C-alpha positions as CSV (number, residue, x, y, z in Angstrom):
1,M,46.6,16.7,113.2
2,D,44.2,16.9,116.2
3,K,46.7,19.0,118.0
4,I,46.5,21.8,115.4
5,K,44.1,24.5,116.7
6,P,42.5,27.4,114.9
7,K,43.8,30.9,115.6
8,A,40.2,32.2,115.9
9,P,36.8,30.7,116.6
10,I,35.3,28.8,113.7
11,R,32.0,30.4,112.6
12,R,29.1,29.0,110.7
13,F,30.1,31.6,108.1
14,D,33.4,29.8,107.6
15,V,31.8,26.4,107.3
16,F,29.2,27.7,104.8
17,A,31.9,29.5,102.7
18,E,34.0,26.3,102.5
19,W,30.9,24.1,101.8
20,N,30.0,26.4,98.9
21,R,33.7,26.5,97.7
22,L,33.5,22.7,97.4
23,K,30.1,22.9,95.8
24,G,31.6,25.3,93.2
25,I,34.3,22.8,92.3
26,K,32.4,19.5,92.5
27,E,28.9,20.5,91.2
28,L,29.5,23.7,89.1
29,G,32.9,22.8,87.6
30,L,34.6,25.9,88.8
31,S,38.4,26.1,89.1
32,P,39.7,26.1,92.7
33,E,40.3,29.9,92.6
34,E,36.9,30.7,91.1
35,A,35.3,28.4,93.7
36,K,36.9,30.5,96.5
37,S,35.1,33.6,95.1
38,Y,31.8,31.7,94.7
39,G,32.0,30.2,98.2
40,L,32.7,33.5,99.9
41,A,30.1,35.4,97.8
42,V,27.3,32.9,98.7
43,A,28.2,33.1,102.4
44,E,28.2,36.9,102.2
45,V,24.8,37.1,100.5
46,V,23.3,34.7,103.0
47,A,24.8,36.6,106.0
48,A,23.6,39.9,104.5
49,R,20.1,38.6,104.1
50,K,20.1,37.3,107.7
51,F,21.7,40.3,109.5
52,Y,21.1,43.3,107.3
53,G,17.8,42.7,105.4
54,H,19.3,41.9,102.0
55,K,21.8,44.7,101.8
56,T,25.1,43.8,100.2
57,K,27.9,45.9,98.9
58,Y,26.1,45.8,95.5
59,R,22.7,47.1,96.6
60,G,20.0,46.8,94.1
61,A,22.1,44.6,91.7
62,T,20.6,41.1,91.4
63,K,22.6,38.2,90.1
64,E,20.4,38.3,86.9
65,Y,21.1,42.0,86.4
66,I,24.9,41.6,86.8
67,E,25.1,38.5,84.6
68,K,22.9,40.0,81.8
69,K,24.2,43.6,81.9
70,E,27.9,42.8,82.4
71,G,28.2,39.2,81.1
72,T,29.9,38.2,84.4
73,P,29.0,35.6,86.9
74,W,27.4,37.4,89.8
75,W,29.8,36.1,92.5
76,R,32.8,37.7,90.8
77,K,31.4,41.1,91.8
78,M,31.0,40.0,95.3
79,A,34.2,38.3,96.3
80,T,37.7,37.4,95.2
81,P,40.0,34.4,95.9
82,S,42.3,36.7,97.9
83,E,39.3,37.8,100.1
84,F,38.5,34.2,100.8
85,D,42.1,33.6,101.8
86,E,42.0,36.7,104.1
87,K,38.6,36.2,105.6
88,I,38.6,32.5,106.0
89,V,42.0,30.9,105.7
90,K,44.3,33.4,107.4
91,R,41.7,34.2,110.1
92,M,41.7,30.6,111.3
93,G,45.4,29.9,110.3
94,E,46.7,28.4,107.1
95,E,47.9,25.2,108.8
96,F,44.6,24.6,110.5
97,Y,42.7,25.4,107.3
98,E,44.7,23.0,105.1
99,K,45.3,20.1,107.5
100,V,42.1,20.1,109.6
101,F,39.3,22.3,108.5
102,S,39.1,21.9,104.7
103,R,39.7,18.1,105.0
104,A,36.9,17.7,107.5
105,I,34.4,19.8,105.5
106,E,35.3,17.9,102.3
107,R,34.9,14.6,104.1
108,A,31.4,15.5,105.2
109,F,30.6,16.9,101.8
110,N,31.8,13.7,100.1
111,E,29.8,11.6,102.5
112,G,26.6,13.3,101.3
113,K,25.9,15.0,104.6
114,D,23.8,18.2,104.5
115,Y,25.3,21.5,105.5
116,M,22.6,22.1,108.2
117,E,23.5,18.7,109.6
118,I,27.1,19.5,110.2
119,R,27.4,23.3,110.6
120,D,27.5,23.3,114.4
121,S,28.7,19.8,115.3
122,I,31.8,20.1,113.1
123,R,32.9,23.3,114.8
124,E,32.3,22.3,118.4
125,N,35.6,20.5,119.3
126,W,37.7,23.1,117.4
127,N,36.1,26.0,119.3
128,K,36.4,24.1,122.6
129,A,40.1,23.4,121.9
130,L,40.6,27.1,121.2
131,K,39.1,28.1,124.6
132,E,41.5,25.6,126.3
133,R,44.6,27.4,125.1
């Protein structure tokens, strides 16, 4: 398993999306597919706030507005399971995602570690291995 390398550098964004996918399943009771939407949407919102000053593709629509006006969880407007697969899974490689990345993130999550504690350290060796190709 250690010999499987990612196809692209692993970003904090990837770790955060996966962390929130797991949170969606384990803490919010979402289905695995819904959790993909949730995880990616949370990561996109945080990234938009950090890099673009709160602009997202649904400018002006708060989660409260979307949920009240449309009766839909806010994250369904932000991301789809197929977008998670495209932006996270396929980018790093399906084999790496399934056999290495998702397992390592889930292990850290289940051990009660904090995202901030693992976000950089968990990626370090994977990105180093990618550079050694």
